Structures are given as structure tokens and as C-alpha cells.
C-alpha atoms as a printed R data frame, in Angstrom:
    type eleno elety resid chain resno        x      y      z
1   ATOM     1    CA   MET     A     1  -81.889 83.326 52.452
2   ATOM     2    CA   SER     A     2  -85.009 84.514 54.320
3   ATOM     3    CA   LEU     A     3  -87.369 83.292 51.601
4   ATOM     4    CA   PRO     A     4  -89.117 80.055 52.649
5   ATOM     5    CA   LEU     A     5  -88.381 77.177 50.269
6   ATOM     6    CA   ALA     A     6  -90.356 74.065 49.343
7   ATOM     7    CA   GLU     A     7  -89.309 70.986 47.377
8   ATOM     8    CA   LEU     A     8  -91.553 68.471 45.614
9   ATOM     9    CA   HIS     A     9  -88.934 66.523 43.682
10  ATOM    10    CA   VAL     A    10  -86.114 64.677 45.437
11  ATOM    11    CA   HIS     A    11  -85.408 60.942 45.529
12  ATOM    12    CA   LEU     A    12  -84.768 59.790 49.074
13  ATOM    13    CA   GLU     A    13  -82.091 57.215 48.192
14  ATOM    14    CA   GLY     A    14  -80.552 59.896 45.976
15  ATOM    15    CA   THR     A    15  -80.069 62.291 48.885
16  ATOM    16    CA   VAL     A    16  -77.405 60.131 50.536
17  ATOM    17    CA   PRO     A    17  -73.881 61.577 50.149
18  ATOM    18    CA   PRO     A    18  -70.890 59.252 49.677
19  ATOM    19    CA   ALA     A    19  -69.754 59.600 53.301
20  ATOM    20    CA   LEU     A    20  -73.133 58.424 54.598
21  ATOM    21    CA   ILE     A    21  -73.248 55.560 52.077
22  ATOM    22    CA   GLN     A    22  -69.883 54.423 53.454
23  ATOM    23    CA   LYS     A    23  -71.072 54.840 57.043
24  ATOM    24    CA   LEU     A    24  -74.214 52.763 56.403
25  ATOM    25    CA   ALA     A    25  -72.217 50.052 54.630
26  ATOM    26    CA   ASP     A    26  -69.817 49.871 57.574
27  ATOM    27    CA   ARG     A    27  -72.679 49.760 60.068
28  ATOM    28    CA   ASN     A    28  -74.334 46.941 58.151
29  ATOM    29    CA   GLY     A    29  -71.124 44.950 57.681
30  ATOM    30    CA   LEU     A    30  -71.123 45.458 53.902
31  ATOM    31    CA   GLN     A    31  -68.673 46.504 51.235
32  ATOM    32    CA   VAL     A    32  -69.752 49.384 49.026
33  ATOM    33    CA   PRO     A    33  -70.066 47.773 45.562
34  ATOM    34    CA   PRO     A    34  -67.239 48.525 43.112
35  ATOM    35    CA   GLY     A    35  -67.889 51.416 40.758
36  ATOM    36    CA   VAL     A    36  -69.996 53.508 43.152
37  ATOM    37    CA   PHE     A    37  -67.353 56.077 44.124
38  ATOM    38    CA   ALA     A    38  -65.069 58.043 41.817
39  ATOM    39    CA   SER     A    39  -63.423 59.359 44.995
40  ATOM    40    CA   PRO     A    40  -64.363 59.264 48.691
41  ATOM    41    CA   ASP     A    41  -66.601 62.297 48.227
42  ATOM    42    CA   ARG     A    42  -67.918 61.812 44.698
43  ATOM    43    CA   PHE     A    43  -70.104 59.233 42.943
44  ATOM    44    CA   GLN     A    44  -68.975 57.651 39.685
45  ATOM    45    CA   TRP     A    45  -71.245 57.820 36.621
46  ATOM    46    CA   VAL     A    46  -71.006 59.020 33.040
47  ATOM    47    CA   ASP     A    47  -74.554 59.297 31.643
48  ATOM    48    CA   PHE     A    48  -78.157 58.889 32.777
49  ATOM    49    CA   ILE     A    49  -78.341 55.107 32.442
50  ATOM    50    CA   ASP     A    50  -75.000 54.743 34.216
51  ATOM    51    CA   PHE     A    51  -76.295 57.105 36.909
52  ATOM    52    CA   LEU     A    52  -79.262 54.772 37.462
53  ATOM    53    CA   ARG     A    53  -76.810 51.870 37.846
54  ATOM    54    CA   THR     A    54  -74.701 53.740 40.399
55  ATOM    55    CA   TYR     A    55  -77.826 54.865 42.256
56  ATOM    56    CA   ASP     A    56  -79.057 51.273 42.583
57  ATOM    57    CA   LEU     A    57  -75.662 50.029 43.759
58  ATOM    58    CA   ALA     A    58  -75.333 52.797 46.349
59  ATOM    59    CA   ALA     A    59  -78.883 52.199 47.583
60  ATOM    60    CA   SER     A    60  -78.127 48.507 48.087
61  ATOM    61    CA   VAL     A    61  -76.280 49.258 51.357
62  ATOM    62    CA   ILE     A    62  -79.371 50.946 52.870
63  ATOM    63    CA   ARG     A    63  -80.763 48.030 54.863
64  ATOM    64    CA   THR     A    64  -82.622 48.970 58.052
65  ATOM    65    CA   PRO     A    65  -85.333 51.304 59.361
66  ATOM    66    CA   GLU     A    66  -82.563 53.090 61.285
67  ATOM    67    CA   ASP     A    67  -80.743 53.689 57.993
68  ATOM    68    CA   TYR     A    68  -83.846 55.263 56.487
69  ATOM    69    CA   ARG     A    69  -84.384 57.353 59.615
70  ATOM    70    CA   ASP     A    70  -80.841 58.714 59.481
71  ATOM    71    CA   ILE     A    71  -80.998 59.446 55.735
72  ATOM    72    CA   THR     A    72  -84.310 61.252 56.078
73  ATOM    73    CA   TYR     A    73  -83.261 63.223 59.136
74  ATOM    74    CA   GLU     A    74  -79.938 64.362 57.673
75  ATOM    75    CA   TYR     A    75  -81.533 65.476 54.434
76  ATOM    76    CA   LEU     A    76  -84.432 67.358 56.010
77  ATOM    77    CA   VAL     A    77  -82.250 69.128 58.572
78  ATOM    78    CA   GLY     A    78  -79.959 70.231 55.755
79  ATOM    79    CA   CYS     A    79  -82.952 71.554 53.821
80  ATOM    80    CA   ALA     A    80  -84.273 73.363 56.879
81  ATOM    81    CA   ASN     A    81  -80.889 75.018 57.347
82  ATOM    82    CA   GLU     A    82  -81.294 76.465 53.838
83  ATOM    83    CA   GLY     A    83  -84.775 77.768 54.624
84  ATOM    84    CA   ALA     A    84  -87.005 74.909 53.470
85  ATOM    85    CA   ILE     A    85  -90.335 74.493 55.247
86  ATOM    86    CA   TYR     A    86  -91.706 71.525 53.263
87  ATOM    87    CA   VAL     A    87  -90.254 68.580 51.316
88  ATOM    88    CA   GLU     A    88  -91.869 65.651 49.504
89  ATOM    89    CA   LEU     A    89  -89.503 62.680 49.550
90  ATOM    90    CA   ILE     A    90  -89.742 60.190 46.698
91  ATOM    91    CA   ALA     A    91  -89.192 56.742 48.238
92  ATOM    92    CA   SER     A    92  -88.852 53.453 46.362
93  ATOM    93    CA   PRO     A    93  -90.670 50.436 47.836
94  ATOM    94    CA   ASP     A    94  -88.799 48.282 45.306
95  ATOM    95    CA   HIS     A    95  -85.389 49.330 46.618
96  ATOM    96    CA   ALA     A    96  -86.501 48.599 50.180
97  ATOM    97    CA   ALA     A    97  -87.983 45.232 49.214
98  ATOM    98    CA   ASN     A    98  -84.808 44.289 47.351
99  ATOM    99    CA   VAL     A    99  -82.895 44.360 50.659
100 ATOM   100    CA   GLY     A   100  -85.637 42.562 52.584
101 ATOM   101    CA   LEU     A   101  -87.413 45.503 54.214
102 ATOM   102    CA   SER     A   102  -91.184 45.417 54.576
103 ATOM   103    CA   ASP     A   103  -93.255 48.468 53.683
104 ATOM   104    CA   ALA     A   104  -94.057 48.907 57.380
105 ATOM   105    CA   ASP     A   105  -90.399 48.997 58.419
106 ATOM   106    CA   HIS     A   106  -89.429 51.134 55.415
107 ATOM   107    CA   TYR     A   107  -91.972 53.865 56.174
108 ATOM   108    CA   ALA     A   108  -91.504 53.645 59.929
109 ATOM   109    CA   GLY     A   109  -87.856 54.554 59.420
110 ATOM   110    CA   ILE     A   110  -88.661 57.467 57.086
111 ATOM   111    CA   ALA     A   111  -91.448 58.681 59.384
112 ATOM   112    CA   ALA     A   112  -89.075 58.681 62.366
113 ATOM   113    CA   GLY     A   113  -86.695 60.882 60.386
114 ATOM   114    CA   ILE     A   114  -89.540 63.238 59.436
115 ATOM   115    CA   ASP     A   115  -90.755 63.461 63.021
116 ATOM   116    CA   ASP     A   116  -87.281 64.055 64.450
117 ATOM   117    CA   ALA     A   117  -86.481 66.707 61.832
118 ATOM   118    CA   ARG     A   118  -89.783 68.472 62.529
119 ATOM   119    CA   ARG     A   119  -89.047 68.415 66.254
120 ATOM   120    CA   ASP     A   120  -85.583 69.905 65.760
121 ATOM   121    CA   THR     A   121  -86.177 72.389 62.921
122 ATOM   122    CA   GLY     A   122  -89.907 72.828 62.255
123 ATOM   123    CA   ILE     A   123  -89.672 71.444 58.712
124 ATOM   124    CA   GLU     A   124  -92.613 69.393 57.427
125 ATOM   125    CA   ALA     A   125  -92.349 66.456 55.004
126 ATOM   126    CA   ARG     A   126  -94.393 63.750 53.332
127 ATOM   127    CA   ILE     A   127  -93.617 60.615 51.288
128 ATOM   128    CA   LEU     A   128  -94.300 59.860 47.630
129 ATOM   129    CA   ILE     A   129  -93.913 56.262 46.525
130 ATOM   130    CA   ALA     A   130  -92.247 55.616 43.180
131 ATOM   131    CA   ALA     A   131  -92.629 52.591 40.982
132 ATOM   132    CA   ILE     A   132  -89.483 51.973 38.925
133 ATOM   133    CA   ARG     A   133  -90.567 51.714 35.296
134 ATOM   134    CA   ASN     A   134  -87.707 49.420 34.278
135 ATOM   135    CA   PHE     A   135  -88.919 46.880 36.876
136 ATOM   136    CA   GLY     A   136  -92.023 46.407 34.735
137 ATOM   137    CA   VAL     A   137  -95.719 47.162 34.557
138 ATOM   138    CA   GLU     A   138  -96.808 44.336 36.859
139 ATOM   139    CA   ALA     A   139  -94.489 45.539 39.639
140 ATOM   140    CA   ALA     A   140  -95.918 49.056 39.347
141 ATOM   141    CA   VAL     A   141  -99.475 47.761 39.538
142 ATOM   142    CA   ALA     A   142  -98.579 45.666 42.588
143 ATOM   143    CA   ILE     A   143  -97.108 48.712 44.357
144 ATOM   144    CA   ALA     A   144 -100.153 50.842 43.550
145 ATOM   145    CA   ARG     A   145 -102.539 48.131 44.690
146 ATOM   146    CA   ARG     A   146 -100.934 47.438 48.046
147 ATOM   147    CA   HIS     A   147 -100.610 51.134 48.865
148 ATOM   148    CA   ALA     A   148 -104.214 51.707 47.855
149 ATOM   149    CA   GLU     A   149 -105.350 49.149 50.394
150 ATOM   150    CA   ASP     A   150 -103.072 50.025 53.311
151 ATOM   151    CA   ARG     A   151 -100.531 52.811 53.648
152 ATOM   152    CA   HIS     A   152  -98.679 54.875 56.198
153 ATOM   153    CA   PRO     A   153 -100.399 58.237 56.830
154 ATOM   154    CA   TYR     A   154  -97.305 60.100 55.579
155 ATOM   155    CA   VAL     A   155  -97.585 58.383 52.167
156 ATOM   156    CA   VAL     A   156  -99.537 60.895 50.095
157 ATOM   157    CA   GLY     A   157  -98.507 60.424 46.463
158 ATOM   158    CA   PHE     A   158  -97.538 58.100 43.609
159 ATOM   159    CA   ASN     A   159  -94.787 58.602 41.019
160 ATOM   160    CA   LEU     A   160  -93.054 56.665 38.247
161 ATOM   161    CA   ALA     A   161  -89.267 56.884 37.902
162 ATOM   162    CA   GLY     A   162  -86.452 55.092 36.094
163 ATOM   163    CA   ASP     A   163  -85.718 54.718 32.376
164 ATOM   164    CA   GLU     A   164  -88.268 57.083 30.834
165 ATOM   165    CA   ALA     A   165  -87.172 56.661 27.231
166 ATOM   166    CA   GLY     A   166  -87.316 52.860 27.408
167 ATOM   167    CA   TYR     A   167  -90.634 52.626 29.251
168 ATOM   168    CA   PRO     A   168  -93.207 55.216 28.078
169 ATOM   169    CA   PRO     A   169  -95.769 56.329 30.662
170 ATOM   170    CA   GLY     A   170  -98.946 55.152 28.964
171 ATOM   171    CA   GLN     A   171  -98.315 51.477 29.666
172 ATOM   172    CA   PHE     A   172  -98.574 52.212 33.414
173 ATOM   173    CA   ARG     A   173 -102.167 53.469 33.193
174 ATOM   174    CA   GLU     A   174 -103.610 50.713 35.390
175 ATOM   175    CA   ALA     A   175 -101.197 51.516 38.223
176 ATOM   176    CA   TYR     A   176 -102.122 55.202 38.018
177 ATOM   177    CA   GLU     A   177 -105.847 54.543 37.978
178 ATOM   178    CA   ILE     A   178 -105.487 52.402 41.118
179 ATOM   179    CA   ALA     A   179 -103.331 55.019 42.873
180 ATOM   180    CA   ALA     A   180 -105.510 57.980 41.944
181 ATOM   181    CA   GLY     A   181 -108.674 56.062 42.773
182 ATOM   182    CA   SER     A   182 -107.377 55.410 46.288
183 ATOM   183    CA   GLY     A   183 -106.817 59.106 46.941
184 ATOM   184    CA   LEU     A   184 -103.074 59.334 46.299
185 ATOM   185    CA   GLY     A   185 -101.856 62.438 44.491
186 ATOM   186    CA   CYS     A   186 -100.203 61.535 41.196
187 ATOM   187    CA   THR     A   187  -97.186 62.802 39.317
188 ATOM   188    CA   VAL     A   188  -94.951 61.109 36.731
189 ATOM   189    CA   HIS     A   189  -91.427 61.485 35.376
190 ATOM   190    CA   ALA     A   190  -91.830 62.711 31.807
191 ATOM   191    CA   GLY     A   191  -90.180 65.214 29.502
192 ATOM   192    CA   GLU     A   192  -86.706 64.629 30.882
193 ATOM   193    CA   HIS     A   193  -84.896 61.907 28.922
194 ATOM   194    CA   ALA     A   194  -87.688 61.644 26.376
195 ATOM   195    CA   GLY     A   195  -89.214 64.571 24.555
196 ATOM   196    CA   ALA     A   196  -92.556 66.291 24.213
197 ATOM   197    CA   GLU     A   197  -94.244 63.059 23.148
198 ATOM   198    CA   SER     A   198  -93.501 61.631 26.598
199 ATOM   199    CA   VAL     A   199  -95.213 64.615 28.218
200 ATOM   200    CA   ARG     A   200  -98.227 64.367 25.942
201 ATOM   201    CA   GLU     A   201  -98.610 60.671 26.796
202 ATOM   202    CA   ALA     A   202  -98.129 61.380 30.507
203 ATOM   203    CA   LEU     A   203 -101.003 63.858 30.403
204 ATOM   204    CA   THR     A   204 -103.382 61.023 29.518
205 ATOM   205    CA   LEU     A   205 -102.767 59.669 33.046
206 ATOM   206    CA   PRO     A   206 -104.621 61.029 36.119
207 ATOM   207    CA   VAL     A   207 -101.808 63.406 37.141
208 ATOM   208    CA   THR     A   208 -101.768 66.984 38.428
209 ATOM   209    CA   ARG     A   209  -97.993 67.387 38.265
210 ATOM   210    CA   LEU     A   210  -95.107 66.336 36.027
211 ATOM   211    CA   SER     A   211  -91.699 65.383 37.390
212 ATOM   212    CA   HIS     A   212  -89.442 67.507 35.161
213 ATOM   213    CA   GLY     A   213  -91.735 67.985 32.138
214 ATOM   214    CA   VAL     A   214  -89.432 70.687 30.792
215 ATOM   215    CA   ARG     A   215  -89.081 69.191 27.313
216 ATOM   216    CA   ALA     A   216  -92.698 70.121 26.745
217 ATOM   217    CA   VAL     A   217  -91.077 73.338 25.493
218 ATOM   218    CA   GLU     A   218  -90.423 71.461 22.229
219 ATOM   219    CA   ASP     A   219  -94.172 71.682 21.440
220 ATOM   220    CA   PRO     A   220  -95.787 75.135 21.989
221 ATOM   221    CA   ALA     A   221  -99.301 73.672 21.777
222 ATOM   222    CA   LEU     A   222  -98.394 71.234 24.545
223 ATOM   223    CA   VAL     A   223  -97.084 74.065 26.719
224 ATOM   224    CA   GLN     A   224 -100.402 75.845 26.231
225 ATOM   225    CA   GLU     A   225 -102.294 72.706 27.252
226 ATOM   226    CA   ILE     A   226 -100.186 72.452 30.420
227 ATOM   227    CA   VAL     A   227 -101.016 76.077 31.240
228 ATOM   228    CA   GLU     A   228 -104.726 75.643 30.564
229 ATOM   229    CA   ARG     A   229 -104.951 72.495 32.677
230 ATOM   230    CA   GLY     A   230 -102.953 73.996 35.539
231 ATOM   231    CA   ILE     A   231 -100.430 71.156 35.480
232 ATOM   232    CA   VAL     A   232  -97.450 71.887 37.732
233 ATOM   233    CA   LEU     A   233  -93.906 71.119 36.584
234 ATOM   234    CA   GLU     A   234  -91.334 69.966 39.139
235 ATOM   235    CA   ALA     A   235  -88.322 71.559 37.475
236 ATOM   236    CA   CYS     A   236  -84.791 70.469 38.413
237 ATOM   237    CA   PRO     A   237  -82.442 72.670 36.350
238 ATOM   238    CA   THR     A   238  -79.077 71.554 37.747
239 ATOM   239    CA   SER     A   239  -80.049 67.896 37.384
240 ATOM   240    CA   ASN     A   240  -80.989 68.541 33.756
241 ATOM   241    CA   ILE     A   241  -77.589 70.072 33.050
242 ATOM   242    CA   ALA     A   242  -75.706 67.322 34.908
243 ATOM   243    CA   THR     A   243  -77.475 64.534 32.987
244 ATOM   244    CA   HIS     A   244  -77.151 66.388 29.645
245 ATOM   245    CA   VAL     A   245  -80.853 66.968 29.029
246 ATOM   246    CA   PHE     A   246  -79.673 70.508 28.223
247 ATOM   247    CA   ASP     A   247  -76.112 71.617 27.574
248 ATOM   248    CA   SER     A   248  -76.170 74.669 29.836
249 ATOM   249    CA   TYR     A   249  -78.352 76.873 31.999
250 ATOM   250    CA   GLU     A   250  -78.549 79.228 29.027
251 ATOM   251    CA   ASP     A   251  -80.212 76.443 27.029
252 ATOM   252    CA   HIS     A   252  -82.605 75.442 29.818
253 ATOM   253    CA   PRO     A   253  -86.242 76.549 29.267
254 ATOM   254    CA   LEU     A   254  -87.104 77.386 32.901
255 ATOM   255    CA   ARG     A   255  -87.565 81.106 32.224
256 ATOM   256    CA   LYS     A   256  -89.372 80.519 28.931
257 ATOM   257    CA   LEU     A   257  -91.843 78.139 30.577
258 ATOM   258    CA   HIS     A   258  -92.442 80.596 33.424
259 ATOM   259    CA   GLU     A   259  -93.123 83.424 30.994
260 ATOM   260    CA   ALA     A   260  -95.539 81.172 29.092
261 ATOM   261    CA   GLY     A   261  -97.582 80.886 32.289
262 ATOM   262    CA   VAL     A   262  -96.559 77.378 33.367
263 ATOM   263    CA   ASN     A   263  -96.801 76.691 37.117
264 ATOM   264    CA   LEU     A   264  -93.274 75.766 38.236
265 ATOM   265    CA   THR     A   265  -91.593 74.387 41.335
266 ATOM   266    CA   LEU     A   266  -87.916 73.702 41.993
267 ATOM   267    CA   GLY     A   267  -86.283 70.434 43.057
268 ATOM   268    CA   SER     A   268  -82.786 69.069 43.552
269 ATOM   269    CA   ASP     A   269  -83.632 65.537 42.269
270 ATOM   270    CA   ASP     A   270  -80.521 63.639 43.510
271 ATOM   271    CA   PRO     A   271  -78.419 66.369 45.136
272 ATOM   272    CA   PRO     A   272  -75.067 64.697 45.950
273 ATOM   273    CA   TYR     A   273  -74.940 63.158 42.481
274 ATOM   274    CA   PHE     A   274  -75.493 66.503 40.766
275 ATOM   275    CA   GLY     A   275  -73.746 68.857 43.176
276 ATOM   276    CA   CYS     A   276  -76.843 70.804 44.148
277 ATOM   277    CA   SER     A   277  -79.362 71.457 46.926
278 ATOM   278    CA   ILE     A   278  -82.805 72.977 47.193
279 ATOM   279    CA   GLY     A   279  -81.297 76.256 48.382
280 ATOM   280    CA   GLY     A   280  -78.899 76.067 45.477
281 ATOM   281    CA   GLU     A   281  -81.741 75.616 42.981
282 ATOM   282    CA   TYR     A   282  -83.462 78.753 44.233
283 ATOM   283    CA   ALA     A   283  -80.118 80.557 43.892
284 ATOM   284    CA   VAL     A   284  -79.765 79.212 40.339
285 ATOM   285    CA   ALA     A   285  -83.239 80.488 39.503
286 ATOM   286    CA   ARG     A   286  -82.277 83.929 40.819
287 ATOM   287    CA   GLU     A   287  -78.750 84.174 39.445
288 ATOM   288    CA   ARG     A   288  -78.946 82.212 36.191
289 ATOM   289    CA   PHE     A   289  -82.555 82.825 35.156
290 ATOM   290    CA   GLY     A   290  -83.245 86.242 36.642
291 ATOM   291    CA   PHE     A   291  -86.096 85.260 38.934
292 ATOM   292    CA   GLU     A   292  -86.884 88.018 41.415
293 ATOM   293    CA   GLU     A   293  -87.926 87.537 45.038
294 ATOM   294    CA   GLY     A   294  -91.625 87.803 44.276
295 ATOM   295    CA   GLU     A   295  -91.320 85.175 41.551
296 ATOM   296    CA   LEU     A   296  -89.379 82.874 43.870
297 ATOM   297    CA   GLN     A   297  -92.010 83.260 46.558
298 ATOM   298    CA   LEU     A   298  -94.629 82.339 43.944
299 ATOM   299    CA   ILE     A   299  -92.628 79.171 43.229
300 ATOM   300    CA   THR     A   300  -92.745 78.248 46.921
301 ATOM   301    CA   ARG     A   301  -96.482 78.985 47.153
302 ATOM   302    CA   THR     A   302  -97.059 76.942 43.986
303 ATOM   303    CA   ALA     A   303  -95.161 74.027 45.526
304 ATOM   304    CA   VAL     A   304  -97.209 74.114 48.726
305 ATOM   305    CA   ARG     A   305 -100.518 74.387 46.856
306 ATOM   306    CA   ALA     A   306  -99.533 71.609 44.446
307 ATOM   307    CA   SER     A   307  -98.228 69.363 47.202
308 ATOM   308    CA   PHE     A   308 -100.089 66.215 48.131
309 ATOM   309    CA   ALA     A   309 -100.212 67.152 51.825
310 ATOM   310    CA   ASP     A   310 -103.622 67.507 53.447
311 ATOM   311    CA   ASP     A   311 -105.412 70.856 53.370
312 ATOM   312    CA   ALA     A   312 -104.664 71.668 57.018
313 ATOM   313    CA   ALA     A   313 -100.924 71.165 56.515
314 ATOM   314    CA   LYS     A   314 -101.018 73.315 53.362
315 ATOM   315    CA   ALA     A   315 -102.811 76.102 55.199
316 ATOM   316    CA   THR     A   316 -100.221 76.064 57.974
317 ATOM   317    CA   LEU     A   317  -97.373 76.199 55.451
318 ATOM   318    CA   LEU     A   318  -98.970 79.033 53.460
319 ATOM   319    CA   ASN     A   319  -99.390 80.977 56.694
320 ATOM   320    CA   ARG     A   320  -95.685 80.523 57.403
321 ATOM   321    CA   ILE     A   321  -94.856 81.963 53.979
322 ATOM   322    CA   THR     A   322  -97.155 84.935 54.575
323 ATOM   323    CA   ALA     A   323  -95.652 85.549 58.021
324 ATOM   324    CA   SER     A   324  -92.146 85.443 56.555
325 ATOM   325    CA   ASP     A   325  -93.173 87.874 53.827
326 ATOM   326    CA   ASP     A   326  -94.660 90.218 56.421
327 ATOM   327    CA   ARG     A   327  -91.445 90.146 58.441
328 ATOM   328    CA   SER     A   328  -89.260 90.811 55.411
329 ATOM   329    CA   GLY     A   329  -91.475 93.740 54.452
330 ATOM   330    CA   GLN     A   330  -91.094 95.484 57.780
């Protein structure tokens, strides 16, 4: 695919395929916890909450900066091979802390992977930090506060992930006000495993994007508000089918939201768990939802403009898209 791609929604720990989880466990002298693998090349989970359990268990073998470097590098190189020019990686300080890694070591490892992937492929990437909502409000505030005061230059955004239905977004307002006040871009998981009410509550936070957000379609007035405010949805169609948010691509509202004027991007979310990739999501948009090349290019431009990268990086990326378009038009 000659079209440049960009991805704003992928969880770094969720990019690690089973073979790499096993390799990291072996390197760190660990056993992969029981219940992680259904087979050597497939994770075991049955529903969204069980997926979160498997995700946490798999992530528990990621222990060192080198591990994070290798995970980041492998994922970004794979994206670049599909045509991606920019990726925002959602990283979890809580997962790193749970295995004894400091923020400095955690981000140094990710940054090394970003730098090495850029050197080898030209892809650019940045880091979003995610508080895990089921770890509690105080933990989210603590993460926001310490990243407001001191953060790696590649850390550009703040997100909230985990059990959306059990932990509505409004209770995390203090964390968001701290993050936004420090200059971090803000997005939040909403409208995935809870409905339109979750999106409406999320929009009371200082966010410019919504992670998923697709169940806003349940409330036409809410969709109109999203359009009017220019809120960008990080849509992940294959993830939504895999976790039974929607029964099929035919039921998914991606096309309907686009036609309503919603600004959309595409993301793979947790690719080896859901059998997808960023290139695959663009193909799904084309083949399942009828998006044409011009519409797909708009999705990439929307992702770059809505990214939390600095203005100079955005300008460089937009120029790459324009140059690619010029070449394809020759």
C-alpha cells in the first residue's frame, strides 16, 4: 500500500505477540503465567474482562529497559513495513512499576526502540501514558502529577484505559486537569464497553480525542456535538468486533460516523490479541466500509493533525503525505 498510514491508538504492552512474550520470559528467567496462551501463537481470553486479565499476565514478563526497547522496535518496524509514518504508543507506567521499573528506565527503553526504528525505517513515534482506571483514582492522579513535573521529551499525552464500564471517566477529572494543565495532550477511553453516556461524561474532561468513542452513535445529538467540537475518534473496528462491542463489521458505525462529519482515525488497539495490524485496519476501512483512497488519506492527515506531537514534527509528517500523494498522482 503506497498510502502513508498513521496510528494514534495502540497499547504498547498489547503489541507483543506470543512468541516475543515467551522470548522475554526466557530471557528474564521467568515462566509465562498459566492461562496466557491458548496455543504457542495465540493468546487465551473469552471476553473483555478476561482479555484485561490475560494482558496483565502477559505484560508481567516484560521486566527491563531492553525488553521495552525490543517491543517498541519490533512493533514500529512492522508498522513501517506496512506504510506507517507515525505511531503514538500507549504505555502504562503502572505495569512498569509493578515489575520494579522506574519511569526513567521505562521510557529510556521505549525511546531507544523509537530511535532505532526511526534510524532503520524513517518512522516517527511518541509516547502516551495511560492510567489504568481499575487501579483507582488516586493512582491516576499520582501518575498525572509526576509526569506533569518531570517527563521524557517523547511523552506527549495522557490517556485512561482499563475497565470503562466499572470506572466512569468523570471521577478522574483531577488527573486530567493536572495532565492538561502541564501541556500533555489528552484523550480517554470511552464509548467502547460503555455506551453514549460514557462519551458524554468523557467530553466534560479536557480532551481533544476519544479512544474508541464509537458508541456515541447511540445518541445523534452527541454525534453532532462531537462534530461541532472537532473531537477526533480513535476508531479500532477489528478490536470492537473481537471484543463483541459490535457483532460484525456490518454493524459497526465507522461509515455512519464518517458520513455524519466525525473526524476519524484508525488504530489496531492490541494487534496480536485481535488478529489485526494498522495496515489491516486501513484495508478493513477500504474493503468492509467502502472508504476510497482520498478518504483514507484524510484519515491519515486527521491522525497527524490530531496527534500530540510538536508542530514541527506534524509539519514534517504532513509534507511526507503530500509528497507521497504527488508521487502517486504522477
